[in-house]
N, C-alpha and C positions, 0 to 999 in steps of 0.2 A: 560623308564625302562633301566636299565644298561645292556649293552651287555656282562658284566662279567658273565652273566648266562651261557655263552657258555663253555662247558667242552669237552676235548678230551677223551671221554670214549665210550665204547660199551654199548649196551642195558643192559647187565648184570652189567657192571660197574656203569651205571646210577642208576640201582635199588639198588645196594649195597650202593652207596653214599646217596641216598635219604632216604633209610630205616634206615641207621646208623646215619646220621647227620641232616636230614631234619625233618620237622614237617608237619602236614596236610596242603596242599596248597603250600609247597615248590616245586620249579621246576628248571629244567635246560634244556638247548638246546644242541644238539649234531648233528654231521653229520649222515645222514641216512646210515645204513650199506648196505641196498639193492640198494640204488641209491645215490651215493656220492654228486650229484649236489643238492639234497634236504636235508632237515633237519628234526629232530624229537624233539618234545617238550615232555619231560618226567616229569610227575607231581605226587607227592606223594598224595594219597588219603587215606581215612580211612581204606580201605580194600586192600591196596597194591599200586602199581605204574601203572599209565595209560600212554600210549605212543600215541601221536597224530602226524600225519605226517604234516610237513610244506612244501608246494610246493614252488619251486623257479624256475621261468622260465628264469632266467638270468637278470630280471629287477625288478620283484615284488615278494613279499612273501604272501602266503595266506594259510588258513587251509581248505583243501578239497573243494576248489571252493568258499570260502567265500570272505569277503571283502579283497581287496588287499592293501598292504603296501609297501612303498619304501625301508624299511629296517627292519631287524629283531627286533631291539630295539623298533621301532614304533609298530610293531605287538604285542610284549609282553606288551608294555605300554597300548595298547588298551584293551587287555583282562584282565589285572590285575586291570584296573580302571573301568571295566564294569562287575561286578559280575553277573553271570548267562548267560553271552554271550557265554562262551565256554561250549559246550555240546558234549557228545558222540553221536554216530549215533542213539542210542535208545532214545535220548532226555534227558538222565541223565546229570545234571549239573556237570561240573568238577571244583572243587574249585582250584583257582590259586591265591596265595597271594604274595610271595616274592621269588626271586632267591636264590638258594643255593650258598653261596659264593665260589668262585673259588680261588685256590692257584695261585696268580698272577705269571706271568713269571719273573717278576723282582720287587725288592723293591727299585730300584734306584730312585732318586728324579726326573730324567728326564722322568719317566714312568707315563704318564697321562692316566690311563687305559681306561676310557670310554668317552673321549672327542671326539666330532664330528669334521669333517674336517672344517666346518664353524667356530666353536668355536676356533679351533686351529689357524685359520687364524686371527680371531679377536684378540686373545691373543698375538700372535707373532708380529703382525703389531702394536698393541697398546703398548706393553710392552717389546717386545724383541728387539734385535739388529741384524745387519747383521751377520748371522751364528748361531743365537740362534735356538735350535732344541728341539723337544720333540718326544717321541714314544708313540703311542696310539693304541688301538685295532681298527681293521677295522670294520666300521659300515656295509659295503656292502659285505664283504667277511669274515664272522665269522670264527674265528680260526686263522686268519692272523693278521698282524700288519701294521702300517703305520709310516714311519719316516717323520715328517713334519719339514721343515727347512726354516727359513727366508733367502731369497736371494734378497738383495736390498729392494725394496718396494713390493715384491711378496713373496708367500710362495710355496715352492716345496713340493709335497706329493709323497713319494716313497713307494711302497708296499713291505713289508717284508713277504715272504712266510714262513709258518710254516708247515712242513710236516715231519712225521716220526722222530720227536724229534729234527730236525735241522732247522736253520733259514738262509734264503738266500735272497739276492736282485738280481733279474733277474738271470743272469748266473755267478754271482760273487761267491766268496768262501762261503762255508757253515760253519755254526758255531753251537756249541751245546748249546749256550745261547745267549739271546739278549745282555747281557753285552759284550760278546766277539765280537759280530757283531759291536756294537757301538764303542768299543775301536778300532777296525780295521779301520772303516771309519772316525774316528777322525784323524787318521794318513794318510788316503788315500782318497783324494777328489773323489766325484762321478761326472761323466759327463753325462748329459742327452742327449737324441737323438738330441735335438735342439742345442747342443753344450754348453749349460749353465753349468757352474761349480757350484756344491753344496758342500760347505765346512762346516763341523761341528766345530764351534768355541767355543761355550759355551752353556751348557744345560739351558733350562728354567725350573726351578724345580717346581714340584708339592708340595703342602703342605699337601696332604691327605696321610694317611697310615693306615694299619690295626693295631689294638692295640697290636697284638703279635709281631709286628716289632718295638715296641717302643725303645728297647735298641739299635738296629741298627740305627734307625733314629736319636736318640740323639747323638750317636757317630759320625754320618755323619755331623750333624749340628755343632758339636764342632770343626771340622777340618777347618783350613784356606783353602780357595779356591783360587788357583793361578789364575783362570780365573776372579776372582773378587778382584784382588789386595790384596789377603791375608785376606779378610773378612771371618768370620765364617758364617755358614748357619744361625745361630741365628741372627747375625747382618743383613744379607741379608733379611730375612723374616720380621724382625721388620722395617727395612727401607722401604720395600715395603709398609707396613701398613701406615707408616708416609706419604709416597708420595700419598697414596690413601685416605687421610683424608676425613671425612664426614662433617667437621664443616661448609663447604660452601654449602652443599647439602640441608640443612634444615634451616628454619627460627628459630630465637631465640628472636623474637620481644618482647614478654611479659617480659622476663628477663631483657631486656634493658630499660624498662620504668623507668623514674626517681623514681617513687614510690617504685619500686621493687629492685633497685640497692643496697640499704642498706641491703637487705635480702640475698645477695650473699656473701659468704665467700671470694671468689676470683672473680675479675672482668672479668676474661677470661674463667671461667668454669661455663657455663650457660646451662640450660636445653632446649632441642629442644621443639618447640611448639607442634609438633604432638604427642609426647609421654609424655608430662609433666603431673604431677598430678595437678588437679584443685581442690582446697578445696571447698567442698560443703557448708561449713559454713564460711562466710567471717570473717576477723578479725574486730577489732573495727573501722577501717577506711573503711571497705567495701571491703578490698583486698582479693583475693582468690589465691594469688601466693605463691608457695613454690618451692625451688630449688630441685626438685625431678623428676625422670622419671620412668615410667613403663618399665620393661624389660621382654621379653619373654624367656622362656626356649626353648629347641629344641625337647623334648619329646612331642608327641601328647597330647593335652589337657593342656599344661603348658603356655598358653598365660597369660601375666601379672603376672607371677609367682613371680617376684621380683620387689621391688622398690629400685632404687639406689639413694641415696641422700647424701648431704653434712653433716658434723658434725654441730650440732646446734650452732648458735650464741645466745647470751643472748636474742636478740629480736625475735628469730624465734622458741623458745621452745614451745610456745602455738600453733604455726602453726604445729609443728611436732606432737604433741599429737592429734591435730584435725585430722591430716592425719591418724594416727594410728587408731583412733576411726572410721572414715568414711570408711576406707578400711577393717575394722575388722581384722587387722593384729594381729597375735598371737606370732610371733617371730621377735626379733630384733637382728641382728648381728652387733656388734660395733667393728671395727678393728682399734682402735686407743686408745691412752691414752689421758686424758684430757690435759696434758701438756707434750710436747716433745721438748727437747733441749731448754728449757726455754720459748717456745712459746705455746700459747693456741691453741689447735687443735680441741677442741670440748667443748662447755659449758656443765656443768653437767645438764642434763635434767630430773633427777629422784631424789626422796627424799632419805634421809638416811634410813637405815634399821629400820623398825617399825614406820616410820613416814608417814604422809599424806600431800600432797601438791596439791593445785588447780592450774592448768595451763590453764588459760582461762576458758573454760567451762568443762574441763576434770579433774576429781579428780583422782590422782594417789597415790596408797598405796604401799609401799615397804614391801611386806610380808616376804621375806627372801633374804638373800645374802650370798653366799658361795664363799670364796676365794680359787681358785684352783691354780695348778702349772702354767697352761697356760692361764687360763681365769677366770673371775669372772662371776658367775651365779647369776642372780637376778630374783626373782619371783615377779611380780608386778600385781596389780589389778587396772583396770581403769573403770571409770563410768562417763557418761555424766550427768551434774547437772540436766538436764530436764528429765532424764530417770532413776530415782532411782530404784535400784533392778534389772537392766538389764545390769550390767557391765560384764566384762570378764577378765580372766587372760592373761597376756602377759609375756613372758619370754625373758630376755635379756642376750646375751652372749658377754662379753667384752673381746676380745682377746688382751693380753698384750704384746706379744713378736714379734710384726711385726713393724720394724722401718719405719718411713715415707720415701717414695721414695725407700725403700729397700725391702728386702724379708726375711722371716724367715730363720734361720740358717739350720733348718731341715724341709723338706716338711712334714714329718710325724706329726709335731706339728699342722699344719693347717688341715691335714686329720683327726686327732683326734678330733679337734673342729668340723669339717664338719660332721663326723660320729655322734657326740652327737646332733648336730643341726638337722640332718635329722631323727635321731631316735625320737627326740621330735616331729618333724613335723608329722611323721607317727603315733605316739601315739595320737596326737590331731585329726588327720583325722579318725583314727580307732574308736574314741569315737563318731564319727558322727558330730563333730563340724564343722561349716563353717571355712575354712582355707583361710584367706585373704592373699594378697601378703606378702612375707617375705621381711622385710626391712633390707637392708645392707648399712652401711655407714662407712666411715673412716673420714678424715678431709675434703678433697675436694670432695670425693664421686666418684672418677674415677680410681685412681691407685690401691690401696689395694682392694677397693670395686670391681673394674672390674676384678682383678686377682682372687679373691674369687669366684665371680659369674661364670667366665669362667670354672674354675676347677669343680665347682659343676654341671654346665650344661654338660660338656663333660663326667664326671663320670656317671651321670644319663643316658646319651645317650648310653654309653658302656653297662651299666646294662640292659637297655631296649632292646638293640640289641644283648644281650648275647655275647658281645665282638667279633662279627663276621663281623661287617661292619666298613668301613673306618671312621676315625675321622680326623678333619681338624682344628688344633689349630688356625692357622691364620684366617681361615674362621669364626670360632666362635668369635674371637675378632672383626673381621670386622662386623659381625652381631650385636654384642653388641654396636659397635660404631654408628650403625644406630638408636639406642635407646637413647644413651647418649654419647656426644662427649668426646673423649680422654680416653675412658676406656682402662685400662692397660697402665700405664703412662711412663714406662721406659723399656729399653732393658733388664735390670736385671729381671724385673717382667715378661717380655715375656719369657725369658729363664726359669724362675722358673715354668711357666706353664708346660713345658715339663717334668721337674724333678718331679713335683708334680703328674702328670699323670703317669709317670713311676713308682713312688713309690706306687701309688694306684693299678696299675696293678700287681706289684710284691706282694703287700699285699694280693690281691685277689688270686693270684696263690698259695701263701703260705697257705692261708685258705683252698683252694680247696684240696691241697695236704694233709693237716692235716685231713680234713674230709674223704678223700679217705682212708688214713691209718687207721683211727678210724673205718670205716665201714668194711674194709677187715680184721681187726684183731678181730672183734667180733665173 
């Protein structure tokens, strides 16, 4: 559980925050007003706010003599993951679900809010350089902070005291913000008791941020960083991803078999074995291979929500429809034209409007086709030849304005497509139909496909968490690359992720403001 549950508030302030911004089960921790060495857990319940004392003997934390924990986050993690374990003295269960988000002390990229000391050491020693530093919340002294800096092959941890609105290291100068303190020590080295000199040379930047900070984060990432020889933050984050590639972490043996090589559009873009789609119905040669991977969403319950695949080759069209049928997929998102720059990017795998074609054992009828400004909408009906009368509809959205290896000129174009796709998905689910994985493909099935899926995943997560919890663009791309190698193929596409998410947040803010005006003027 995140230590960001800690708030610098009084009992009254805690109640005001939880009642105005929380829901049943929301909680925060704060210093005890009667005994500052102890803490208080304040939890919103159905009938108000309950306050529970957390004892701290200087070494362990516990609730009125219960199980002891080495840190406050560990205590919170235990009780949130063990429903019914937290009770009032009369035996009434206290519901505790998630922390009330705190307004962080800094939105700077060097601020890794809830990282532990051990994780800070692993990060700085594995990826940092001499003088790389981060600031994090203190796990063992809630309300305070820690400056962790790599010094040679070791990591120095210096406590930053936060009291009465000021920040201070030992008896050094006090500052009104963490930013000011860091700026000071970037110019003035620290000397530890042992005589070791600690120099802050370059920040090791976090990639997590709150949605409301998107504009500031994008602006920061746009700026050249003198510490990184003029690279922008976008370049830095994308290059980190490239250096942490997953292509060597997982096997791709099936894709490399001689029989399957001809089914790969590109010889170097191959599906991982552990997430690949295996066809239940072999082709005429007994082969069950297709260049496609399952991809999880991040919202709970969205495992295998997507299938990322390549654009069809003439010899893989039957395999494609066999996959659509076996997975009971209802939506296909096609982010490519058939021909681009004179090159074939995807073989046409659907019949013309009003026509019927048999692809292997799957009969496909093109019921309707509507040419839109941004995309072509096709309504198809598919049926297995051995299961007459048990077919179903599939809708295909072919997005026409996304160049290969490039990005759309306007992020809103992709968001318009995504809105229509998700509206259709909701409509299908509300009818009570089984909703198989959404199939997304471009030509190679990694660049445009990965970019679309990442934006869809992050926007769904923001909606699920009501825009109150951190998002991590780089982390989401990294997660995707554990399902299919090379997802999000270029730095331009990586940068586009931020601008698309920014546009989505701005769109939602405009909608909320319009709804507010509409309600207040009635």
